[in-house]
N, C-alpha and C positions, 0 to 999 in steps of 0.2 A: 393114806389117811383111812379111807375107809375098809379096808382090807383089816388094819389095825385094829380098829374098835368091833368090827364084827368077830373078828378071831377071841380078842377078849372078850365080848360078851360068852361066846360060845364055851370059853374056859372055866369061865365063871358059873354059869347055869349048873353047874355038876357038884359046886359047894355049898356047904351047910348054911352059909350068909349071902346066897345068893342076890336077892332081890337088893340089898343096900350095896354089896360089891359091884351090882351091875351099873348102877345110878352113879356111883362114886365114882366109877372107869369112865364111864359119860363124861360126867361134868368135868373132873380132872383134864380130858381130852378136849374138852369145851374150853377151861381155860389155856390150853396150851396153845392150843388153835389160836385164840385171842376172838373165840365169837362170841357176840353180842347178846346173841339168845340159841337156846335150844328148843327144837321142834319135834313132836313125837307125835306124826301124824299116821293114823289109822289106815293102814293099804288093804284090800279085804281084810282077811282074819290075822293079819301082820302088821307090824310099825315100819315107819319109814322114820330114822332119826337123823334129822338136818340141824344145820348150825348156819346161823348167818353171819357170815364170811365178808368184811366191808360191806354192808348191805345186801347182800346176795346169799340165797339159801342155798345151801350146797349140801347135796344128800351123804352123809359118811357110814351108813348102815343102815340095812335093810333085817329086821327082826323076825324070824319066821315065826309062824301060828303058836307054835311047842314053845317057844321063850316068850311069847305077849303076855302069858300070865303071868309069869315071874319077874319081867319087868312092870307091871301092874302094879303088883304089890312093892315093890321098890319105890313107885312115885308115889302111892299113899304111904310109906313110911316116913319119905322126904317130906310131904306136906303136913303132914301129921307134926314132925320137926320143927318145922318152919312157923306154923302156925299154934304152938304149943305155948 
């Protein structure tokens, strides 16, 4: 699972719809894995993405610093839609 989502993030990072596409891919994977929640934890200048599976937080991807800004933008877009 970790390699799948990390590879998908890297692949989507170069597209013109990168922020929302990356967040969408992460959430789709969380649903597929039946995660109860998703955590984005800052680690150094990157991010660790973790899913809660059966009550346990499991690391599914490490986002390198160069992609963190893109992912932060995607989260901002998602939150704007949730609270609109």
